Structure formats: C-alpha cells, structure tokens
PDB file of N, CA, C and O in Angstrom:
ATOM      1  N   MET A   1     -19.627 114.271 196.295  1.00  0.00           N
ATOM      2  CA  MET A   1     -20.557 113.224 196.052  1.00  0.00           C
ATOM      3  C   MET A   1     -20.677 112.093 197.226  1.00  0.00           C
ATOM      4  O   MET A   1     -19.807 111.283 197.545  1.00  0.00           O
ATOM      5  N   ALA A   2     -21.864 112.235 197.736  1.00  0.00           N
ATOM      6  CA  ALA A   2     -21.931 111.641 198.868  1.00  0.00           C
ATOM      7  C   ALA A   2     -22.149 109.925 198.677  1.00  0.00           C
ATOM      8  O   ALA A   2     -22.706 109.522 197.656  1.00  0.00           O
ATOM      9  N   GLN A   3     -21.755 109.123 199.545  1.00  0.00           N
ATOM     10  CA  GLN A   3     -21.545 107.909 199.517  1.00  0.00           C
ATOM     11  C   GLN A   3     -22.648 107.217 200.287  1.00  0.00           C
ATOM     12  O   GLN A   3     -22.586 107.637 201.442  1.00  0.00           O
ATOM     13  N   ILE A   4     -23.706 106.276 200.146  1.00  0.00           N
ATOM     14  CA  ILE A   4     -24.532 105.758 201.074  1.00  0.00           C
ATOM     15  C   ILE A   4     -24.297 104.391 200.877  1.00  0.00           C
ATOM     16  O   ILE A   4     -24.289 103.759 199.821  1.00  0.00           O
ATOM     17  N   VAL A   5     -24.040 103.883 202.424  1.00  0.00           N
ATOM     18  CA  VAL A   5     -23.941 102.349 202.585  1.00  0.00           C
ATOM     19  C   VAL A   5     -25.201 101.545 203.325  1.00  0.00           C
ATOM     20  O   VAL A   5     -26.147 102.088 203.895  1.00  0.00           O
ATOM     21  N   ASP A   6     -25.026 100.446 203.208  1.00  0.00           N
ATOM     22  CA  ASP A   6     -26.089  99.458 203.801  1.00  0.00           C
ATOM     23  C   ASP A   6     -26.220  99.863 205.220  1.00  0.00           C
ATOM     24  O   ASP A   6     -25.215 100.013 205.916  1.00  0.00           O
ATOM     25  N   SER A   7     -27.644 100.081 205.765  1.00  0.00           N
ATOM     26  CA  SER A   7     -28.353 100.187 206.985  1.00  0.00           C
ATOM     27  C   SER A   7     -27.991  98.721 207.911  1.00  0.00           C
ATOM     28  O   SER A   7     -27.522  97.609 207.667  1.00  0.00           O
ATOM     29  N   LEU A   8     -28.455  99.375 208.963  1.00  0.00           N
ATOM     30  CA  LEU A   8     -27.877  98.580 210.464  1.00  0.00           C
ATOM     31  C   LEU A   8     -29.263  97.102 210.013  1.00  0.00           C
ATOM     32  O   LEU A   8     -30.296  97.074 209.344  1.00  0.00           O
ATOM     33  N   PRO A   9     -28.361  95.941 210.964  1.00  0.00           N
ATOM     34  CA  PRO A   9     -29.513  95.277 211.183  1.00  0.00           C
ATOM     35  C   PRO A   9     -30.886  95.477 211.941  1.00  0.00           C
ATOM     36  O   PRO A   9     -30.974  96.438 212.705  1.00  0.00           O
ATOM     37  N   ASN A  10     -31.758  94.790 211.809  1.00  0.00           N
ATOM     38  CA  ASN A  10     -33.330  95.239 212.224  1.00  0.00           C
ATOM     39  C   ASN A  10     -33.159  94.989 213.837  1.00  0.00           C
ATOM     40  O   ASN A  10     -34.118  95.385 214.499  1.00  0.00           O
ATOM     41  N   GLU A  11     -32.215  94.465 214.475  1.00  0.00           N
ATOM     42  CA  GLU A  11     -32.076  94.406 215.940  1.00  0.00           C
ATOM     43  C   GLU A  11     -32.031  95.782 216.504  1.00  0.00           C
ATOM     44  O   GLU A  11     -32.360  95.995 217.671  1.00  0.00           O
ATOM     45  N   TYR A  12     -31.535  96.937 215.507  1.00  0.00           N
ATOM     46  CA  TYR A  12     -31.288  97.600 216.213  1.00  0.00           C
ATOM     47  C   TYR A  12     -32.116  98.809 216.254  1.00  0.00           C
ATOM     48  O   TYR A  12     -31.912  99.466 215.233  1.00  0.00           O
ATOM     49  N   GLN A  13     -33.042  99.405 217.098  1.00  0.00           N
ATOM     50  CA  GLN A  13     -34.134 100.235 216.668  1.00  0.00           C
ATOM     51  C   GLN A  13     -33.754 101.513 216.664  1.00  0.00           C
ATOM     52  O   GLN A  13     -33.889 102.158 215.624  1.00  0.00           O
ATOM     53  N   LYS A  14     -33.273 102.045 217.689  1.00  0.00           N
ATOM     54  CA  LYS A  14     -32.366 103.362 217.870  1.00  0.00           C
ATOM     55  C   LYS A  14     -31.290 103.846 216.634  1.00  0.00           C
ATOM     56  O   LYS A  14     -30.082 103.901 216.865  1.00  0.00           O
ATOM     57  N   ARG A  15     -31.766 104.134 215.516  1.00  0.00           N
ATOM     58  CA  ARG A  15     -30.902 104.665 214.567  1.00  0.00           C
ATOM     59  C   ARG A  15     -30.918 106.217 214.507  1.00  0.00           C
ATOM     60  O   ARG A  15     -31.815 106.975 214.879  1.00  0.00           O
ATOM     61  N   ILE A  16     -29.649 106.527 213.921  1.00  0.00           N
ATOM     62  CA  ILE A  16     -29.331 107.966 213.688  1.00  0.00           C
ATOM     63  C   ILE A  16     -28.770 107.980 212.247  1.00  0.00           C
ATOM     64  O   ILE A  16     -28.179 106.955 211.907  1.00  0.00           O
ATOM     65  N   LEU A  17     -28.842 108.747 211.561  1.00  0.00           N
ATOM     66  CA  LEU A  17     -28.231 109.068 210.393  1.00  0.00           C
ATOM     67  C   LEU A  17     -27.143 110.273 210.273  1.00  0.00           C
ATOM     68  O   LEU A  17     -27.450 111.464 210.307  1.00  0.00           O
ATOM     69  N   CYS A  18     -25.653 109.702 210.108  1.00  0.00           N
ATOM     70  CA  CYS A  18     -24.363 110.289 210.182  1.00  0.00           C
ATOM     71  C   CYS A  18     -24.000 110.456 208.930  1.00  0.00           C
ATOM     72  O   CYS A  18     -24.394 109.827 207.948  1.00  0.00           O
ATOM     73  N   ASN A  19     -23.052 111.533 208.997  1.00  0.00           N
ATOM     74  CA  ASN A  19     -22.318 112.068 207.892  1.00  0.00           C
ATOM     75  C   ASN A  19     -20.980 112.148 208.151  1.00  0.00           C
ATOM     76  O   ASN A  19     -20.627 112.275 209.324  1.00  0.00           O
ATOM     77  N   TYR A  20     -20.118 112.096 207.221  1.00  0.00           N
ATOM     78  CA  TYR A  20     -18.945 112.266 207.501  1.00  0.00           C
ATOM     79  C   TYR A  20     -18.240 112.745 206.351  1.00  0.00           C
ATOM     80  O   TYR A  20     -18.370 112.124 205.296  1.00  0.00           O
ATOM     81  N   LYS A  21     -17.449 113.851 206.408  1.00  0.00           N
ATOM     82  CA  LYS A  21     -16.342 114.157 205.127  1.00  0.00           C
ATOM     83  C   LYS A  21     -15.214 114.255 205.474  1.00  0.00           C
ATOM     84  O   LYS A  21     -14.729 114.730 206.501  1.00  0.00           O
ATOM     85  N   ASN A  22     -14.707 113.738 204.487  1.00  0.00           N
ATOM     86  CA  ASN A  22     -12.887 113.518 204.644  1.00  0.00           C
ATOM     87  C   ASN A  22     -12.466 115.047 203.940  1.00  0.00           C
ATOM     88  O   ASN A  22     -12.296 115.245 202.737  1.00  0.00           O
ATOM     89  N   ALA A  23     -12.346 116.100 205.088  1.00  0.00           N
ATOM     90  CA  ALA A  23     -11.569 117.185 204.924  1.00  0.00           C
ATOM     91  C   ALA A  23     -10.177 117.411 204.379  1.00  0.00           C
ATOM     92  O   ALA A  23      -9.671 118.497 204.099  1.00  0.00           O
ATOM     93  N   THR A  24      -9.625 116.176 204.272  1.00  0.00           N
ATOM     94  CA  THR A  24      -8.205 116.312 204.187  1.00  0.00           C
ATOM     95  C   THR A  24      -7.802 116.024 202.717  1.00  0.00           C
ATOM     96  O   THR A  24      -8.681 115.736 201.906  1.00  0.00           O
ATOM     97  N   SER A  25      -6.314 116.104 202.296  1.00  0.00           N
ATOM     98  CA  SER A  25      -6.149 115.947 200.768  1.00  0.00           C
ATOM     99  C   SER A  25      -5.566 114.418 200.356  1.00  0.00           C
ATOM    100  O   SER A  25      -5.020 114.169 199.281  1.00  0.00           O
ATOM    101  N   GLY A  26      -5.854 113.221 201.694  1.00  0.00           N
ATOM    102  CA  GLY A  26      -5.537 112.050 201.279  1.00  0.00           C
ATOM    103  C   GLY A  26      -6.910 111.056 201.486  1.00  0.00           C
ATOM    104  O   GLY A  26      -7.914 111.308 202.151  1.00  0.00           O
ATOM    105  N   ILE A  27      -6.669 110.113 200.863  1.00  0.00           N
ATOM    106  CA  ILE A  27      -7.573 109.038 201.181  1.00  0.00           C
ATOM    107  C   ILE A  27      -7.544 108.330 202.509  1.00  0.00           C
ATOM    108  O   ILE A  27      -6.525 107.827 202.980  1.00  0.00           O
ATOM    109  N   GLN A  28      -8.658 108.323 203.047  1.00  0.00           N
ATOM    110  CA  GLN A  28      -8.977 107.905 204.367  1.00  0.00           C
ATOM    111  C   GLN A  28     -10.017 106.496 204.355  1.00  0.00           C
ATOM    112  O   GLN A  28     -10.840 106.263 203.470  1.00  0.00           O
ATOM    113  N   ILE A  29      -9.751 105.619 205.589  1.00  0.00           N
ATOM    114  CA  ILE A  29     -10.465 104.220 205.386  1.00  0.00           C
ATOM    115  C   ILE A  29     -11.296 104.517 206.793  1.00  0.00           C
ATOM    116  O   ILE A  29     -10.693 104.574 207.864  1.00  0.00           O
ATOM    117  N   ALA A  30     -12.750 104.704 206.697  1.00  0.00           N
ATOM    118  CA  ALA A  30     -13.574 104.629 207.661  1.00  0.00           C
ATOM    119  C   ALA A  30     -14.294 103.337 208.051  1.00  0.00           C
ATOM    120  O   ALA A  30     -14.847 102.649 207.192  1.00  0.00           O
ATOM    121  N   ARG A  31     -14.285 102.952 209.567  1.00  0.00           N
ATOM    122  CA  ARG A  31     -14.501 101.880 209.768  1.00  0.00           C
ATOM    123  C   ARG A  31     -15.255 102.088 211.132  1.00  0.00           C
ATOM    124  O   ARG A  31     -15.005 102.985 211.937  1.00  0.00           O
ATOM    125  N   ILE A  32     -16.335 100.997 211.278  1.00  0.00           N
ATOM    126  CA  ILE A  32     -16.903 100.613 212.323  1.00  0.00           C
ATOM    127  C   ILE A  32     -17.040  99.440 212.865  1.00  0.00           C
ATOM    128  O   ILE A  32     -17.873  98.702 212.340  1.00  0.00           O
ATOM    129  N   THR A  33     -16.291  98.939 214.034  1.00  0.00           N
ATOM    130  CA  THR A  33     -16.058  97.797 214.519  1.00  0.00           C
ATOM    131  C   THR A  33     -16.730  97.113 215.776  1.00  0.00           C
ATOM    132  O   THR A  33     -16.816  95.916 216.051  1.00  0.00           O
ATOM    133  N   ASN A  34     -17.185  98.235 216.462  1.00  0.00           N
ATOM    134  CA  ASN A  34     -17.683  98.082 218.064  1.00  0.00           C
ATOM    135  C   ASN A  34     -19.080  97.686 217.892  1.00  0.00           C
ATOM    136  O   ASN A  34     -19.668  97.767 218.971  1.00  0.00           O
ATOM    137  N   ILE A  35     -19.913  97.243 216.832  1.00  0.00           N
ATOM    138  CA  ILE A  35     -21.405  96.917 217.392  1.00  0.00           C
ATOM    139  C   ILE A  35     -21.295  95.640 216.876  1.00  0.00           C
ATOM    140  O   ILE A  35     -20.644  95.514 215.839  1.00  0.00           O
ATOM    141  N   PRO A  36     -21.834  94.598 217.423  1.00  0.00           N
ATOM    142  CA  PRO A  36     -22.245  93.317 217.335  1.00  0.00           C
ATOM    143  C   PRO A  36     -22.925  93.048 215.926  1.00  0.00           C
ATOM    144  O   PRO A  36     -23.720  93.903 215.536  1.00  0.00           O
ATOM    145  N   HIS A  37     -22.722  92.099 215.242  1.00  0.00           N
ATOM    146  CA  HIS A  37     -23.408  91.831 214.221  1.00  0.00           C
ATOM    147  C   HIS A  37     -23.320  92.704 213.115  1.00  0.00           C
ATOM    148  O   HIS A  37     -24.146  92.593 212.209  1.00  0.00           O
ATOM    149  N   TRP A  38     -22.473  93.515 213.068  1.00  0.00           N
ATOM    150  CA  TRP A  38     -22.575  94.748 211.839  1.00  0.00           C
ATOM    151  C   TRP A  38     -21.121  95.432 211.904  1.00  0.00           C
ATOM    152  O   TRP A  38     -20.659  95.824 212.976  1.00  0.00           O
ATOM    153  N   TYR A  39     -20.591  95.521 210.968  1.00  0.00           N
ATOM    154  CA  TYR A  39     -19.288  95.979 210.475  1.00  0.00           C
ATOM    155  C   TYR A  39     -19.372  96.789 209.213  1.00  0.00           C
ATOM    156  O   TYR A  39     -19.690  96.332 208.115  1.00  0.00           O
ATOM    157  N   LEU A  40     -19.058  98.031 209.474  1.00  0.00           N
ATOM    158  CA  LEU A  40     -18.935  98.710 208.267  1.00  0.00           C
ATOM    159  C   LEU A  40     -16.904  99.314 207.890  1.00  0.00           C
ATOM    160  O   LEU A  40     -15.925  99.510 208.612  1.00  0.00           O
ATOM    161  N   GLU A  41     -17.142  99.386 206.587  1.00  0.00           N
ATOM    162  CA  GLU A  41     -15.280  99.769 205.914  1.00  0.00           C
ATOM    163  C   GLU A  41     -15.915 100.645 204.752  1.00  0.00           C
ATOM    164  O   GLU A  41     -17.064 100.433 204.366  1.00  0.00           O
ATOM    165  N   ARG A  42     -15.527 101.124 204.493  1.00  0.00           N
ATOM    166  CA  ARG A  42     -15.160 102.441 203.575  1.00  0.00           C
ATOM    167  C   ARG A  42     -14.358 103.174 203.082  1.00  0.00           C
ATOM    168  O   ARG A  42     -13.937 103.986 203.906  1.00  0.00           O
ATOM    169  N   VAL A  43     -13.836 103.300 201.876  1.00  0.00           N
ATOM    170  CA  VAL A  43     -12.759 104.048 201.138  1.00  0.00           C
ATOM    171  C   VAL A  43     -13.528 105.386 201.396  1.00  0.00           C
ATOM    172  O   VAL A  43     -14.736 105.297 201.175  1.00  0.00           O
ATOM    173  N   VAL A  44     -13.104 106.541 201.796  1.00  0.00           N
ATOM    174  CA  VAL A  44     -13.519 107.957 201.627  1.00  0.00           C
ATOM    175  C   VAL A  44     -12.420 108.823 201.121  1.00  0.00           C
ATOM    176  O   VAL A  44     -11.328 108.930 201.679  1.00  0.00           O
ATOM    177  N   PHE A  45     -12.791 109.464 199.979  1.00  0.00           N
ATOM    178  CA  PHE A  45     -11.615 110.084 199.311  1.00  0.00           C
ATOM    179  C   PHE A  45     -11.595 111.558 199.574  1.00  0.00           C
ATOM    180  O   PHE A  45     -12.647 111.923 200.099  1.00  0.00           O
ATOM    181  N   PRO A  46     -10.694 112.561 199.367  1.00  0.00           N
ATOM    182  CA  PRO A  46     -10.546 113.763 199.621  1.00  0.00           C
ATOM    183  C   PRO A  46     -11.682 114.499 198.967  1.00  0.00           C
ATOM    184  O   PRO A  46     -11.941 114.473 197.764  1.00  0.00           O
ATOM    185  N   GLY A  47     -12.487 115.317 200.127  1.00  0.00           N
ATOM    186  CA  GLY A  47     -13.777 115.889 199.852  1.00  0.00           C
ATOM    187  C   GLY A  47     -14.842 115.362 199.600  1.00  0.00           C
ATOM    188  O   GLY A  47     -15.744 115.934 198.990  1.00  0.00           O
ATOM    189  N   GLN A  48     -14.909 113.940 200.125  1.00  0.00           N
ATOM    190  CA  GLN A  48     -16.050 113.090 199.860  1.00  0.00           C
ATOM    191  C   GLN A  48     -16.975 112.778 200.980  1.00  0.00           C
ATOM    192  O   GLN A  48     -16.372 112.411 201.988  1.00  0.00           O
ATOM    193  N   HIS A  49     -18.416 112.825 201.102  1.00  0.00           N
ATOM    194  CA  HIS A  49     -18.907 112.902 202.414  1.00  0.00           C
ATOM    195  C   HIS A  49     -19.387 111.172 201.899  1.00  0.00           C
ATOM    196  O   HIS A  49     -19.603 110.669 200.796  1.00  0.00           O
ATOM    197  N   LEU A  50     -19.413 110.500 203.673  1.00  0.00           N
ATOM    198  CA  LEU A  50     -19.940 109.333 203.878  1.00  0.00           C
ATOM    199  C   LEU A  50     -21.169 109.681 204.511  1.00  0.00           C
ATOM    200  O   LEU A  50     -21.224 110.408 205.503  1.00  0.00           O
ATOM    201  N   LEU A  51     -22.435 109.025 203.790  1.00  0.00           N
ATOM    202  CA  LEU A  51     -23.617 109.321 204.517  1.00  0.00           C
ATOM    203  C   LEU A  51     -23.996 107.877 205.264  1.00  0.00           C
ATOM    204  O   LEU A  51     -24.118 107.014 204.395  1.00  0.00           O
ATOM    205  N   PHE A  52     -24.184 107.430 206.391  1.00  0.00           N
ATOM    206  CA  PHE A  52     -24.291 105.956 206.960  1.00  0.00           C
ATOM    207  C   PHE A  52     -25.283 105.937 208.120  1.00  0.00           C
ATOM    208  O   PHE A  52     -25.231 106.809 208.988  1.00  0.00           O
ATOM    209  N   GLU A  53     -26.226 104.909 208.149  1.00  0.00           N
ATOM    210  CA  GLU A  53     -26.896 104.791 209.796  1.00  0.00           C
ATOM    211  C   GLU A  53     -26.184 104.080 210.497  1.00  0.00           C
ATOM    212  O   GLU A  53     -25.613 103.095 210.030  1.00  0.00           O
ATOM    213  N   ALA A  54     -26.072 104.481 211.881  1.00  0.00           N
ATOM    214  CA  ALA A  54     -25.496 103.845 212.701  1.00  0.00           C
ATOM    215  C   ALA A  54     -26.565 103.904 214.478  1.00  0.00           C
ATOM    216  O   ALA A  54     -27.669 104.448 214.472  1.00  0.00           O
ATOM    217  N   ILE A  55     -26.154 103.455 215.419  1.00  0.00           N
ATOM    218  CA  ILE A  55     -26.686 103.505 216.358  1.00  0.00           C
ATOM    219  C   ILE A  55     -25.662 104.478 217.249  1.00  0.00           C
ATOM    220  O   ILE A  55     -24.442 104.381 217.117  1.00  0.00           O
ATOM    221  N   PRO A  56     -26.159 105.240 217.990  1.00  0.00           N
ATOM    222  CA  PRO A  56     -25.702 106.840 218.837  1.00  0.00           C
ATOM    223  C   PRO A  56     -23.992 106.155 219.422  1.00  0.00           C
ATOM    224  O   PRO A  56     -22.908 106.736 219.377  1.00  0.00           O
ATOM    225  N   GLU A  57     -24.304 104.760 219.939  1.00  0.00           N
ATOM    226  CA  GLU A  57     -23.063 104.257 220.618  1.00  0.00           C
ATOM    227  C   GLU A  57     -21.760 103.759 219.319  1.00  0.00           C
ATOM    228  O   GLU A  57     -20.602 103.473 219.624  1.00  0.00           O
ATOM    229  N   ALA A  58     -22.148 103.758 218.302  1.00  0.00           N
ATOM    230  CA  ALA A  58     -21.140 103.393 217.484  1.00  0.00           C
ATOM    231  C   ALA A  58     -19.806 104.262 217.273  1.00  0.00           C
ATOM    232  O   ALA A  58     -20.112 105.454 217.256  1.00  0.00           O
ATOM    233  N   GLN A  59     -18.884 104.126 217.163  1.00  0.00           N
ATOM    234  CA  GLN A  59     -17.605 104.631 216.941  1.00  0.00           C
ATOM    235  C   GLN A  59     -17.101 104.551 215.576  1.00  0.00           C
ATOM    236  O   GLN A  59     -17.137 103.431 215.067  1.00  0.00           O
ATOM    237  N   LEU A  60     -16.636 105.514 214.880  1.00  0.00           N
ATOM    238  CA  LEU A  60     -16.225 105.427 213.237  1.00  0.00           C
ATOM    239  C   LEU A  60     -14.739 105.815 213.816  1.00  0.00           C
ATOM    240  O   LEU A  60     -14.474 106.629 214.701  1.00  0.00           O
ATOM    241  N   GLU A  61     -14.009 105.135 213.187  1.00  0.00           N
ATOM    242  CA  GLU A  61     -12.570 105.086 213.190  1.00  0.00           C
ATOM    243  C   GLU A  61     -12.195 105.831 211.830  1.00  0.00           C
ATOM    244  O   GLU A  61     -12.788 105.635 210.770  1.00  0.00           O
ATOM    245  N   ILE A  62     -11.149 106.697 212.001  1.00  0.00           N
ATOM    246  CA  ILE A  62     -10.573 107.304 210.649  1.00  0.00           C
ATOM    247  C   ILE A  62      -9.169 106.808 210.303  1.00  0.00           C
ATOM    248  O   ILE A  62      -8.242 107.156 211.034  1.00  0.00           O
ATOM    249  N   HIS A  63      -8.988 106.189 209.471  1.00  0.00           N
ATOM    250  CA  HIS A  63      -7.574 105.728 209.306  1.00  0.00           C
ATOM    251  C   HIS A  63      -6.742 106.615 208.142  1.00  0.00           C
ATOM    252  O   HIS A  63      -7.346 106.856 207.097  1.00  0.00           O
ATOM    253  N   SER A  64      -5.760 106.962 208.260  1.00  0.00           N
ATOM    254  CA  SER A  64      -5.076 107.452 206.805  1.00  0.00           C
ATOM    255  C   SER A  64      -4.727 106.644 205.786  1.00  0.00           C
ATOM    256  O   SER A  64      -3.766 105.942 206.100  1.00  0.00           O
ATOM    257  N   ALA A  65      -5.061 106.486 204.856  1.00  0.00           N
ATOM    258  CA  ALA A  65      -4.422 105.338 203.997  1.00  0.00           C
ATOM    259  C   ALA A  65      -3.118 105.712 203.411  1.00  0.00           C
ATOM    260  O   ALA A  65      -3.018 106.811 202.866  1.00  0.00           O
ATOM    261  N   LYS A  66      -1.956 104.786 203.479  1.00  0.00           N
ATOM    262  CA  LYS A  66      -0.812 104.738 203.345  1.00  0.00           C
ATOM    263  C   LYS A  66      -0.415 103.219 202.244  1.00  0.00           C
ATOM    264  O   LYS A  66      -0.888 102.106 202.014  1.00  0.00           O
ATOM    265  N   ILE A  67       0.600 103.965 201.871  1.00  0.00           N
ATOM    266  CA  ILE A  67       1.070 102.181 201.049  1.00  0.00           C
ATOM    267  C   ILE A  67       0.988 101.233 201.799  1.00  0.00           C
ATOM    268  O   ILE A  67       1.662 101.278 202.827  1.00  0.00           O
ATOM    269  N   ALA A  68       0.196 100.137 201.557  1.00  0.00           N
ATOM    270  CA  ALA A  68       0.427  98.917 202.405  1.00  0.00           C
ATOM    271  C   ALA A  68       0.038  99.016 203.787  1.00  0.00           C
ATOM    272  O   ALA A  68       0.452  98.096 204.493  1.00  0.00           O
ATOM    273  N   SER A  69      -0.736 100.007 204.416  1.00  0.00           N
ATOM    274  CA  SER A  69      -0.942 100.109 205.792  1.00  0.00           C
ATOM    275  C   SER A  69      -2.110 101.290 205.700  1.00  0.00           C
ATOM    276  O   SER A  69      -2.441 102.082 204.817  1.00  0.00           O
ATOM    277  N   ALA A  70      -2.598 100.996 207.131  1.00  0.00           N
ATOM    278  CA  ALA A  70      -3.836 102.286 207.586  1.00  0.00           C
ATOM    279  C   ALA A  70      -3.075 102.202 209.059  1.00  0.00           C
ATOM    280  O   ALA A  70      -2.830 101.329 209.891  1.00  0.00           O
ATOM    281  N   ILE A  71      -2.821 103.789 208.873  1.00  0.00           N
ATOM    282  CA  ILE A  71      -2.570 104.682 209.915  1.00  0.00           C
ATOM    283  C   ILE A  71      -3.668 105.085 210.832  1.00  0.00           C
ATOM    284  O   ILE A  71      -4.365 105.984 210.360  1.00  0.00           O
ATOM    285  N   PRO A  72      -4.047 104.627 212.128  1.00  0.00           N
ATOM    286  CA  PRO A  72      -5.409 105.086 212.917  1.00  0.00           C
ATOM    287  C   PRO A  72      -5.085 106.755 212.741  1.00  0.00           C
ATOM    288  O   PRO A  72      -3.975 107.256 212.922  1.00  0.00           O
ATOM    289  N   ALA A  73      -5.903 107.245 212.478  1.00  0.00           N
ATOM    290  CA  ALA A  73      -5.985 109.150 213.034  1.00  0.00           C
ATOM    291  C   ALA A  73      -6.818 109.284 213.727  1.00  0.00           C
ATOM    292  O   ALA A  73      -6.369 109.944 214.663  1.00  0.00           O
ATOM    293  N   ASP A  74      -8.170 108.994 213.944  1.00  0.00           N
ATOM    294  CA  ASP A  74      -9.362 109.505 214.916  1.00  0.00           C
ATOM    295  C   ASP A  74     -10.210 108.378 215.040  1.00  0.00           C
ATOM    296  O   ASP A  74     -10.301 107.406 214.291  1.00  0.00           O
ATOM    297  N   THR A  75     -10.958 108.698 216.327  1.00  0.00           N
ATOM    298  CA  THR A  75     -12.259 107.883 216.686  1.00  0.00           C
ATOM    299  C   THR A  75     -13.352 109.043 216.778  1.00  0.00           C
ATOM    300  O   THR A  75     -13.201 110.052 217.467  1.00  0.00           O
ATOM    301  N   ILE A  76     -14.397 108.788 216.047  1.00  0.00           N
ATOM    302  CA  ILE A  76     -15.484 109.796 216.732  1.00  0.00           C
ATOM    303  C   ILE A  76     -16.570 109.072 216.822  1.00  0.00           C
ATOM    304  O   ILE A  76     -16.853 108.099 216.121  1.00  0.00           O
ATOM    305  N   LEU A  77     -17.303 109.618 217.838  1.00  0.00           N
ATOM    306  CA  LEU A  77     -18.431 108.972 218.392  1.00  0.00           C
ATOM    307  C   LEU A  77     -19.917 109.128 217.370  1.00  0.00           C
ATOM    308  O   LEU A  77     -20.561 110.176 217.410  1.00  0.00           O
ATOM    309  N   CYS A  78     -20.235 108.262 216.710  1.00  0.00           N
ATOM    310  CA  CYS A  78     -21.158 108.534 215.312  1.00  0.00           C
ATOM    311  C   CYS A  78     -22.252 109.790 216.010  1.00  0.00           C
ATOM    312  O   CYS A  78     -22.564 110.812 215.399  1.00  0.00           O
ATOM    313  N   GLU A  79     -22.698 109.458 217.324  1.00  0.00           N
ATOM    314  CA  GLU A  79     -23.632 110.615 217.941  1.00  0.00           C
ATOM    315  C   GLU A  79     -23.186 112.114 217.483  1.00  0.00           C
ATOM    316  O   GLU A  79     -24.082 112.902 217.179  1.00  0.00           O
ATOM    317  N   GLN A  80     -21.840 112.524 217.426  1.00  0.00           N
ATOM    318  CA  GLN A  80     -21.333 113.582 217.275  1.00  0.00           C
ATOM    319  C   GLN A  80     -21.719 114.002 215.656  1.00  0.00           C
ATOM    320  O   GLN A  80     -22.088 115.141 215.372  1.00  0.00           O
ATOM    321  N   LEU A  81     -21.616 113.212 214.920  1.00  0.00           N
ATOM    322  CA  LEU A  81     -21.784 113.122 213.212  1.00  0.00           C
ATOM    323  C   LEU A  81     -23.529 113.385 212.792  1.00  0.00           C
ATOM    324  O   LEU A  81     -23.935 114.012 211.814  1.00  0.00           O
ATOM    325  N   GLN A  82     -24.179 112.853 213.613  1.00  0.00           N
ATOM    326  CA  GLN A  82     -25.831 113.023 213.175  1.00  0.00           C
ATOM    327  C   GLN A  82     -26.074 114.090 212.675  1.00  0.00           C
ATOM    328  O   GLN A  82     -25.794 115.191 213.149  1.00  0.00           O
ATOM    329  N   VAL A  83     -26.703 113.826 211.512  1.00  0.00           N
ATOM    330  CA  VAL A  83     -27.548 114.630 210.664  1.00  0.00           C
ATOM    331  C   VAL A  83     -28.919 115.308 211.158  1.00  0.00           C
ATOM    332  O   VAL A  83     -30.002 114.751 211.338  1.00  0.00           O
ATOM    333  N   ASP A  84     -28.570 116.705 211.333  1.00  0.00           N
ATOM    334  CA  ASP A  84     -29.943 117.192 211.671  1.00  0.00           C
ATOM    335  C   ASP A  84     -30.950 117.421 210.447  1.00  0.00           C
ATOM    336  O   ASP A  84     -30.668 117.706 209.283  1.00  0.00           O
ATOM    337  N   ALA A  85     -32.363 117.190 211.109  1.00  0.00           N
ATOM    338  CA  ALA A  85     -33.467 116.951 210.013  1.00  0.00           C
ATOM    339  C   ALA A  85     -33.169 118.554 208.818  1.00  0.00           C
ATOM    340  O   ALA A  85     -33.074 118.502 207.592  1.00  0.00           O
ATOM    341  N   GLY A  86     -33.114 119.366 209.380  1.00  0.00           N
ATOM    342  CA  GLY A  86     -32.587 120.333 208.102  1.00  0.00           C
ATOM    343  C   GLY A  86     -31.643 120.240 207.402  1.00  0.00           C
ATOM    344  O   GLY A  86     -31.713 120.842 206.331  1.00  0.00           O
ATOM    345  N   GLU A  87     -30.694 119.650 207.632  1.00  0.00           N
ATOM    346  CA  GLU A  87     -29.574 119.246 206.962  1.00  0.00           C
ATOM    347  C   GLU A  87     -29.587 118.364 205.724  1.00  0.00           C
ATOM    348  O   GLU A  87     -29.008 118.549 204.653  1.00  0.00           O
ATOM    349  N   GLU A  88     -30.595 117.086 206.212  1.00  0.00           N
ATOM    350  CA  GLU A  88     -30.692 116.075 204.789  1.00  0.00           C
ATOM    351  C   GLU A  88     -31.154 116.610 203.615  1.00  0.00           C
ATOM    352  O   GLU A  88     -31.072 115.939 202.586  1.00  0.00           O
ATOM    353  N   ASN A  89     -31.672 117.814 203.603  1.00  0.00           N
ATOM    354  CA  ASN A  89     -32.072 118.368 202.007  1.00  0.00           C
ATOM    355  C   ASN A  89     -31.069 118.830 201.377  1.00  0.00           C
ATOM    356  O   ASN A  89     -31.045 118.932 200.150  1.00  0.00           O
ATOM    357  N   ASN A  90     -30.030 119.195 202.226  1.00  0.00           N
ATOM    358  CA  ASN A  90     -28.710 120.149 201.474  1.00  0.00           C
ATOM    359  C   ASN A  90     -27.639 119.208 200.755  1.00  0.00           C
ATOM    360  O   ASN A  90     -26.665 119.703 200.187  1.00  0.00           O
TER     361      ASN A  90
END
C-alpha cells in the first residue's frame, strides 16, 4: 500500500515524484529536513511504499525505528528516487 503525502509549497517550481520502499523487516522513519519552508516525516512500515513530491536536491533520511530512538541508517538524494513516467501506472 502506498502512502501519499502533502506536496511542496508553490515556491518550488521544479518538482519530481519520488517513491521509497521500506524493503526491511523493521519500521523506518523517512524524513526530509534540508528544504527551507518544508518538512516531511513519515513512518514507513515493512514493505510499504512512500510516494511523495520533492525537489531533486532534497535528501531523504531513513532512520531505523527502535524503542525510544531513531537510529540514522541512510541518506538518499531524492533525484535517485524519481518515478519514471512509465512506473506511475504500476
């Protein structure tokens, strides 16, 4: 099941549609904090897709959810998560 989140503020003209899948067996927290005037943070369950709009320079931080903490696991440039036009219908 895909989770769709709020889009970027209108001031950002170049937008890309991105898809991240939690391919692990644990809960993850996905977070974007490097874009002024916009913040994204979502819980992503095992096997779940997170579909979101971003700018190519945005960095998606992935944190492994542990009891009472979030351990940084990876940072992915959103440009690498861009959905191709042919993939949108899948």
